[in-house]
N, C-alpha and C positions, 0 to 999 in steps of 0.2 A: 428610530433615529437618534433619540438620545444617547443610546450606548456607542454609536459612531462618533458622535463629537466628544463623548467621554474619552474615547480611545485617541482621538486625536489630541485632545488637551493634554493626556498623559504624555504621549510622544513629544508635545511642544514643550511641557515641562522639562522633559530630558534635553531638549534642545538647549535652554537657557542654563540648566545645570551642567551640561557636557562643555559648553562654552566657557563658563566661569571657572570650572575645574581645571581645564586645560590650560586656560590662560594663567591661571594662578600657578599650577604646576611649572610651566615652561619659564615664566617669569623668575620663578625661585631658581630654575636651572642656570638661566642665562646670568642672573645677577651673582650667583654663588661662584662663578669663575673670575669675580673680582676684576673685570676689565674696567678701567678708570673711565674711558670714553662712553662705554655703554651704561655705567651708572651715572654719569654727567647727563647722558641724554634724557634716562628715565627721570632724574631730577628735574631737568629742564621742562619735560613733559608735565610731570606733576605742578610744578610751580605756575606754568602757563595758565593752568585752568583755576587757578586761586582767584578770589575776588580782587578786583583791581577796578579801573575805570568801568570797566565791564563786570557784571556780576557773573558768578559761575555758571548760573543757569542760561545766560545769553551765550557764554563762551561755549557750552556743551552743544547748543542748538547750531553755532557756527561751525564746531567741530563735526557734527553730524552732516551738515550740508557738504563740507569740504571732503569728508569721507565717502559721501554717496557720489559726488562728481568724480572723484579719484577711483571709485568702484573698489574701494577695499572693504569686504563683507565683515571682517574681524572687527575693524574700526568701526563700522556702522553699528554693529551689535553693542560695543563698549558703549559709544555715544548714547545708543537707544537706552541702555540700562542706566547709565547717568542721568540721562535726562527723565527718565521714569522716577528715580530716586528723588530728583530736584522738583518734582512735581508738575512737569510739562503735561499739559492736557492732549487728549486725543485730536481736538479740533486745532491746537497749535502743531501737533505733530504732522498732520496732513497739510499744512500750511508750508512746513520745513520741507516736506516731501515735494511740494509743488515748485519751491524755489529751487531745490536740488536739481529737479527735472527740466526746469527752464534753462538753468545755468548750464546743465551737463548735456542736455539733449535726450533724446529717445534712447539712447543707450543705457541710460539710468534706469529704464523702467524695471529690468529684471531685478535689479538691487533693491527697487522701490518694493516689489512683490515680497522679497525675502524680509526686508525690513518691516512690512507691514504685519507679516506672519510673526516676526519676532515681538513686535509691539503688542500684537493682540496676546501673546503668552505672557508678556510681562504684565498687562492688565489682569491676568487670571491668577497670577501668584499671591 
């Protein structure tokens, strides 16, 4: 049984690495086209998540709930990664999942499954 779980962990590690690599590569492609509106959008997004009246950590948790309700899997992975970097605990994460499911309804459940899988992998890195 241990070999099976090691195999899953390896595949799940690839999940995180593939997402991060793809995101970085495609962001470079998009930004290299020097479209002013796209650059401003990226800048606005970056600045929105800086500390303000709400700290970065809280903003990432809000971003995650919104992403789950909107059912954006790439957005969910991004906010899970940032939340992990900012020290969100598993207990807190499952409360975030609960809020997203209450607000978004049962249609969010499949996204919660994928979010839980990705969160588990982040814990193993």
